[in-house]
N, C-alpha and C positions, 0 to 999 in steps of 0.2 A: 351720634349714633344712627348707624341706615334704620332706617323704615321699615319694617318688616308685616306681614300679612296682622300679626297677632297686634297690631297697634291700631289696626283700624276700628272703628268702632261699631257695637253690635249693639246698645241699649238690651233691651228686653228678651229679643230673638226669640222670638214665639214664631210657629210655623205659619208657611204661607196660604194666602189665600187658593181657594182650590180654583181649579178651572175645569169644568164639568163639558164645557161643552169643547173640549179637546178629549181625543181618546189617553195622551199620553200628555208630560209636559214636554218630554225634548220635542216633541210635533209641535207645542204650543211658542217655544224657543224657535225653532226653523221659520214658522208663520212669521212671528212679530220682528226679526233681522233681515226676514228675505228682500232681497236687492238693498241692502243698508250696510249691510256688511259680506266680506267676498266670504264663497262659500266654504274655500279650504280652512279658514278661521273656525270658521261653526264646524266644520268637519272637526277641526282640532282641539275642540274642547269636546263634542262629543265621543271624541276618540274613535272616527269613523274614515272613509273617503270621502272625499268633494262628491261624488260621483253617488255615495247613498242619500248624502243630503239633497244630490236635486230631486232624486228619487220619491223621496218623503214632504220635498215642495209638492212637485207634479202632484202625487197621489193626496194631496188636498188641492189640487184645483190651481195651483199658482205654477206660473212661467217658469220652466227649471233655467229656461237661458236669459232671464230676465237681469238688463244690466244694473252694475252695482256701483251707485254713488255713492265715493268716498267721503263726499263732503258732510256725510252724519257722522266721521269717526270725529272731524274736524270742526266742523261747526252745528252739526249737533248731538254731542256728547251727550248732554243734559237728558236727553229725549229717548235715548238708549241705559242709559243708567233709570232711568225711572222705569222704562217698558220688562227689564230684565232683573229689575230689586227682588222681585219676589218669585224669579226662575233661577237665580244663579249664584251660587256662593262666591265671595270673595275673588278667591282665586280664580274661576272662570272669567268672572266678571274685569277684569286685568285683562286676561288674553282677548277677551273682545276687545275692548280695548286700546289694547296694546300701549298698557301703562304700566308703572312702577307701582307697590305700594305709597312711597311717596308720593307720586301725581296724586292718586285718587285721597291720601287722606287729606292734601293741600286743597283739593277739591271741595269735601265735605266740610271744612273747616271754616275755608275763608270765600267761598264760591256764592255769596249773596244769602249766607245760613242754610247751606245745602243738606247738611244730614237731619236740621230741624225741616225742613220742605219733606225730606223723607221718613217722619215720623220717629225721628231719632231713635231708631231701632232698623236691626238690618234681620228679615226674615230669616232663619233658619232652615235654608234650602240643602237640600243630599246634592253632592254633586251628580252633574248632569251625564249621563251615557246612553250611545245608540243601542239598540236591541231591535230584533226581530220580534215586529207585532204579530198577538194573537190573532186569532179568526174572527176574533168580536170588536178588538181593535181595529180591522181590516175593516167590516164593514162598517161601523163609525166612519170611518176614515174614507169612508166610499160616500158617506153621508154630506159628510164634508165637501168634498169636489164636484158635488151634484148641488149644493146649494149655492157652491162659490159659480158654478157654471149658471145657474137659473141668475142668479143678481148683478153675477159680472162677468159678463161675456168679453172675449179678447180684446173690443173695441176701447173698454170701458177700463181695461186694467191699470193701463198707465194714463200717467199726467201729462197735461198736453201743457201745462208749463210745469218743470221740472221744481223741486224745492231748492228753494233760496234763492232762485232766479231773480225776485225784486230784487237783489244787488244789484244788476247789471242794468235795470230797467234807470237809475235815476237821471234826470235831467233837471233845468235849469225849468223852472215853472213861473215865471213873473206875474208878481201880484202886484196891482199897480196902489198908489193911497201911501197914504203917510203912517209912518209908525204911531201903534197907541201910548206905549208904553221906552223911556228913556234906553231901557236896556232888559234884555232876555237872553236864555239860554237854554238848551233842553238835553236832555241825553242821547249819546249817540247812538243811533237803530244800531250801528255795526259794533258797537264796543259790549265787552262780555262784565261780568262785576268780579274775576277770578283774578288773579295780576295782571292787571292791563297789558303795564309798560313793559314788562320780561316778555310777553308774546306777539307786541304788537310788531313787530318784523315777519310773524306768522302769520297773524290774524289781524288784518289792520283794522283798527277801528277809525279811522278819520277816512275812507277810500274819496278820492277827490270827489267822483261823481255826486256822492254824497252831500258832502260841502256845499256843491255847487247848487244843488237844489235847498238845502235848507236857506243858504243864502238868499236865492231870489224871493224864497218869502216869506223875508222878512226877521229868520232868526240869528241871532249877533254873537250866538256863542255855543258851543257843546260844552257837557261836564259830563268825567269820570271818576269811579273811583281808585284810591290812591292812600298807600299806606308809608307813612314818613319815612320811620326806618328802612323800608326796604329800598329806598329812596335816599337819604342822607342818613348814614353808620352812627351807630352812638359809639364816640371816642372810646377806646378799652373795649368794645366789644364788635367790632367788624364784623366779626366771623358769621353772626345773624343777620346779615344784612346783603349774602351771597348773593351775585349777578348783578350791583347796586349798579355798575358802572352800564350795564348792558342798558339797564331800566334807564339810566340818564341820558344814553344817546336816542334809545327810544321815544323818551319825551320830549327833547330837543327836536324829533323828526316830525312827531305828532304836533307839537306846538306851533312849529313854522308851517306845516301844511295846511293848518286851520289861520296862521295870521295870513297866509298867500292869498286865501277866498275871505280875507276879512271878516274873521270869526275870531273869539279869543276863546281860550280854553281855559276851564275852570274845574278845581280839583277838589272832590269832595272829601274829608276830615274829618277821621273820627280819631280825634286826638288826646292825651299820648297811649296809642294802642298798647296793650296789652303785648307781651314779649313771651318767647318760649320759655318754659319752666328753667332750664340750664341757664338762662341770663341772670335770673337770680341769685344763681349762688356764685356767680361772677358779679354782681354789682348787689349786694344784698340792700344797699341802703335804698335803690328804689322798690322793693319789694311792699307794696300793701297787700290789702284784704285777698283773699283769692275768694274767687266762686266758683258756679260749672263751669264758665267757659274765658278762665285762666285766673290770672294773677295781675291786681290794678298795680299799674305807678302812682306810688304815694307821693302828691307834691309839695305834701307837710315835713317830710321826714330830710328831702333833699335839697338843695336848690337846683341840683345837675338837672331835674327834668324838663325843669320848666325853661332853663337858660340854652338848654339842648331843644327845646320847642322853638324858640325865639331863632337858634342860630340856623337851625334846618331851615325854617320858613323863609328866613331870610337869604339864605345862599340858594334857595330855589330860584325865587324872582330877582335876584343878580344875574343866574345863569338864562334863565330864557323869559325873553322879552313878549314871547307870544301868549304867557300865560296872561289869564284876565282876573283871575283871582280866584277863592277857596270860598268855598260852602263848607261849616263847621258846624257839626251835633257833638257834643258835647256830654251829651246822657244818653242815656238806656244802649244801644245796640249794640256793639260790641262793647267789651272790657275795657275801660281806662282809667280813670285814677277813684278813690275806695268810695267816693258818694255818687256816684254813674246808675246807681239806681237805686238812692236812697239808703246807704247800707255803711253809711260814715261810723254810727255808732259802734260799729266792730273792730273800727281803728282807734287805736287807745291816741293815736298822734293828732289824727284827723278830727276827730271827736265833738271836737268844739268847736269844728270852726264853721260857720255860717254858712247856710244851702247856697248864697248868691256868690260867697266868696272865692268857692273852687269854680264857677263862672268865671267870674272877670278876672282873677288869677290866669286861666289856662288863654282865652281871648286875646287877654292885652300882651299875653307874650307872644302870639303869634302874631298879634298886630304890629306890634313895634319892631320884630322882624323882617315882616313882610315891608312895610312904608318906608322904614329905612333903608331897602331896595331901588322897591318902586311905588312912588306916594300914590300913583294912580288907580293901582291894583286896590280892587273891591275883597277888603275883609267879610265876609256875609255870615252874622251869624244866625242859626235858626233856633227860637223856641222851642224846640221840639223838646217834649219831656222834662222841659223845668221844673215841672211840679207835680207830684204824681195829684194833686187837690184837683177841685174841677169849680166850672164858673169863676165866680168872684174872689173867692181865695186865690186861684190859682192867676186870675189878671193884677190882682194887686202884687204875687210876688215877681210875676212876670216886670211890673211896671217899677218896680223894687231893683233889679238887675239892669232892664232898660235905662234907669236912668243913671246908671254906673258905669254905662257904655261909653269908651274911649270915644272921642268925637268921629273918629275915621271908619266906623265900623259903621255898616249894612244892616237895621236890625231885619230879620228875616221870619215868618210866620207861616203856619199851614194854615191857608185862607181859609177853608172851611172847617177844620176843626173846631168841633165844637156846638157847632149850629143846632140844635134842635130838631129830632124827626119824630114824626107821630104818624107812621104807615102802620094803617088795620085799628088808629086807635090807640098804638102802643106807645109809650113814650120811652125816646134814645133821643142820641147824640149822636151826631158823626168824631169817628174818632179813625186816624188816618184819612186818605184820600173818596173823593166824592165826584161825580160828574152830576149823579142825580140830584144830588141836593146843592145847587150851587151858592157857592159861600160869597161875600166870607162871611164868619160866626161874630155875633153881636161885639161878645170879647175883643176878638182879632181885630175887627173895624175901630174900636178903642184903641187898642194899642199899636196900630199903623199910626193912626191920629194924634198920638201922644208919643210914640218917636219923634215924627217929623216936625210937634215943637220944640222937641229938644235938638233939630237940626240934622239929624242923622238920618241917612238914606234909607230907603224903607223896601222891600222887595216880598212879593206874596209868590208863596208854592202852589201851583196848581198842577191840574191834572186837564190839559187841553185836548187831548186826544181821543185816549180810554183811561180806565180805570180797573180795578181790582171788582169791579161792578162786572165787569168783560174786558178782558183783554185779548181774547181768541181773535179778535176784529184788529185791523191795525187802527182805527178809528171809530168811534161809537156817534151816527148822525144825528147827532140831538144840536145842531146849531145855535138852537135857541135860546136854550140850558148854558151853552159856555159863553153865548154874549150877553143874558145874564150876569152872568159872575164877572167879566171883564167891563161892563158897562158899572158894576157897584164897585170895581176898583180904581177906577176912572176917575168915577165921584170922591174918590179918599185920596186921589192922588198919590196912587202908589208908584214907585219910581221903575224898577224893575219885576219883572217874571220869572222865575223858576216854570218851566212850561210841562217838565215832567217830573215823577222820579226813574227809575229803570224801565219803565213800564213808559208806554206813550210816545216814544220818539220815531215815531214814522214820520218822512219829510213832504206830509203833505196833508188832507184830511182837514180836518178845524184850523190848523196853522194859518188858512187863508184868512181866518179873524182876526190875525195878527195888525191887519190893514184892512178890514174891509168889514162889515155888517152882512146878516146873514140874506136881509132884501137884493143886496146889492150884488150877492154873489148868484143868487137864483137869477138875478136879472142880465149879469155876464154871461152865463151859460146856456138859457134859453129863452123861446121866444116868448111873451108875455102868456100866453093861454098856459104854455109849459109851467112856465117860470111860476105863476101861480098854484097850480096844482103841486108843483116841489114846497112852496113855503108850507101850505097847507099840509103835507106829508111830515116835513119836518116837525112841525108842532105837531102834530099825530103823534109822532115817536118820542119825542119833550115829554109830552104829557103822561103816556104810557111809560117811560121811563123814572117819573117821579112816583112813579109807583112802587118802585124796589124798596125790600123789607130792611132799610138800611141797619145794618150792625158791623161794628168789624170782625165778629168771628163771624156770622155769615158770608164775609168777604173773604176770609183767605181758607175757608173749610168748604162751604158751599159749591155744589156742581157746577155752578154757571163758567168757567174757565176752561174746564175740559168739557162742557156740554157733550154731545153723541157718545164722545168716547169712553164715558163713565159705563162700565159692565152692570147688568140687574144680575143681583146675588140670591138666591132660592131662600135661602136661611141668614142669619144673621154674622158677617163675618165676626164680632167681638171686637172690631180695629177704630179706633180712634181717626176720623180724618185729620190729615196732618195740612201744613200750611201753605198754598197753590203746590198741591203734590199728589193727595190721594185722597177724594173724596169719600171713597168705601161708599156704605151703607149707613152713615153716620147720622142721622137726620136732626139726634141732640143735638147737635155740634153746628149742624146748617142751620139751624132756626134760630140760636139765639136767646134773644128775650122774648123772643113770638112764639104765641100757643099754636102750636102744629096746626090746624084749622087756617088760623088765620095767614101761616107763613104760605101755606098753601094757595089760599085766595088771592095774596097777594102777586105771587108770578102767575096764576092765573089772571087777573088782571090786567098786569105788564106784559103778558103775554098776546092778550085779547087784544088790546090797544094797539100794541105792536102790529100785527096783524094785520086790521083794520088798514092802516098807513099803507103795508105794505101793497094789500090790494087797490087802494087808491092810488100806489104807485105803478103797479103791474095794470092798470086799467088803462093807464093813460098812455100807455105804449105805444099807439093809435098816433096821437099827436107829436110823437120825436120827429124828428130831423136827422137828415144823415149826418149832419155835423155835430147834433147836440147826444147821438146814438154813445159815444164812447163814454160821456160824462154821465146820461142818462144810467148804460149797464152798470161802469160803477158803481152806481148808490144802489143798483138794486140786490147788486152782486151785496154786497156789506151789509145793507140793511135784510137780505135774506139768512144769512149766515149769522148774525147778531139773533133774528129771531130763532132759530135754529136751536143757538144755545137755551135761550131763555125757555121755549117750547120743553124742551128736555130737561133741564132742572125741573119744570113744574111736573113732566111723568115720572122723575127719579119721585118726586118728594109723594106723589102719587104711590110713584109702586112699596115703597116704604111704609108707609102707610095702611094699603090696604093687606100687605103682608102680617103687620102687626094683629092686626082684624081675621086673618085667614081668607078674606075674601078676595079671591082666584079670578072673581069675574072682572074687578078692578086690576089684578094685578096685570091681567091681560091684556085689557084695554091700552094700559100703560106702555107694555111693550110694543105690543101693534102699532104706534101712534108715533113711538119712539124710532121704531124700523123706520117709519116712514122720512121721521125728522134725518134719521142717519143716513138716510140714501139721497137727501137733498142737499146734504153738507158736503156728502161725497163728492156731486158731481161739481161742487162750486171750490172745493179742493182743489179737484182734480186740471181746475183751469184759473188759479190764481192763487199761487205760491206764498201768499202775503198772510192767507187765512189759517187761524193755529199759529200761526208765528208770535212768538213774544222775545224780546232779547234776552232777559233776564234768568227764560226758564226755557228756551230754542220752542222745537214744533209740541204745543199739544198732545200732538198725534200726529199720527202717519196714515198713509192709506190703508198701511195693510191693519193699522189700529180700528180703522172704521169698517172695514172687511170682516174683521173680527167682532166686532161689536152686530153685527147683522149674523154670526156662529152665535154670537151669546143668545141672541134677541129669539133665530129659532131654536135654540134647546132650552128652552126657559118655556115659552109658548109647548113645543112638547111634552115638557116635565109634569107643567100644570096640566094639559090634556089627560098624561099619564093619571094624575092622581084623582082627576074628574073620575075618570071609568075605572080606578079600584075603588073608588068611594062607591059606584052604582054597583060594582058587582058586588060588595061589602054587605048593601043590603037585601 
């Protein structure tokens, strides 16, 4: 069946958030997409002429002749979707991207949980169309033009480094020294989280200059997403694998390119992956329990599921010598088997199967197939979500599984998961990923040691460059925290490292630590007096970052990753923050387990401590020799961008808390402070195309977004002043 607009998910479909800093919503639409999408496409959406759209842009102070960078729709479509989610209905959003409903549905479902990131809802946006402005709207538009001219004169309107330019700048950066671990791999900084191998001939996930830089720094492999049935059709249901031949061709090219540069390609598999509903009409014996995200494949009803899994894995590794292995998650994430979310009781056939049996049957089938074809390939089995228990109960269950694993398996754990935290005196523990809390967690250290005693290879999944604590910079300059983590894993004689999840694949930054210690890195780049300052600053950044109020809810919902891009709202939006999507003004979700005052204070301590290190770094500028200038300026730029994000998060917390109390003075102070952070970040973004980019979310913001934030700040300040004047007159 052909996908139509009616098939696109809407969820609750509430009204979109208001944008009072624009006179009309169609002007907001032009502002956000100016220079990113051609004017004739914007005009087609608004049912007007391109000249009328250009007049709208110039009326707000934008350059009507600004060049259009078509890379946005090819490589930055996630940014465009977010920026227009509250402006356009689906029909107009498809016009903007020049997509079909099928392409949109696929992205929402399969591109790293995109619909969840958007809040599992589509705002009920009225169709946008152009009309003549009223006198009042023209007056407000003139004020926007004045604000634009005041803050962004012509010489500050354009980037000095174009978006995505970082992709052309990769080059070998040899790091001397010995590898500290037997093997490692990282998520390709150029790979999407969608149907990578279908699109690999259009969007190259492994450009050769990127691989050259990885290899020069000691990276030994790259990983990316794969869905097995899209590569290996299920017999009798081949129609559900349309395009598999092209994917196989692209997979060969990608793996051959990696092999050419001495890197192995690893596939992340979350299997046996749910199929489209129509598949189960054709193969009812595969049907398991139904969840919100699909129908599970029942591994107890028919042997076909595991037989296909074994054959498919074996065939892949027989075809491609460049494949280094697979990284398998068998629980949580996407729907797979009947117990993938601990719901086996809903299946009359699986309900009596022990929890560990699901895991063993699945990984054993995959291991048999792969090692029959390539005995040297690594079958890496992650303990992600093996148990919903915590602490000792979880560790004992994991030991039970580890003891049953085939000897050819490499056992993997998320190193820092479970580490106790106590920010602000509030007890918690790490879930998912953290750099501020170096691992491994005590239970994971125990499990890695246990696996080694059984003769299994071991791997620690870490974040070496960045994390969801701050993913808008290519790396967080806290090398002593990273070193603490790596040293702990060396002491445990861990064999390999997974260096990143989808974030953190930048080919530089903290990757130098794969072969060197922080002191050596500083000594190699700077003369002794300056190196001493750099080491001190790195430690200051690390000490400040330890104050991060860690909680998985905070990671995914608080404003750190979007930083100054996040607008202020004069009244509660009523929206819940979404996972790395829209923070809105949802302080309740941001703070998670932390009381609001402690949450605010932790970000105050983090921001102040980071700023102290940044001030000391800037004070050392006079010590910098010409040949040291590039490395010094790189550190100063990354650290400054990080501080803008941390400090902005603090101001948003202050603003929402003050709004709850009706304290306009603190609200205005927070807005003024964040206006300064926005302007500072704006200048950094103009010069460095890496800032704000993250592979699985594309750019968190554009220059247009940061300029819009200034409009938002100016409107909020005027609004607060107006309320104050009204109250004075009322007295």
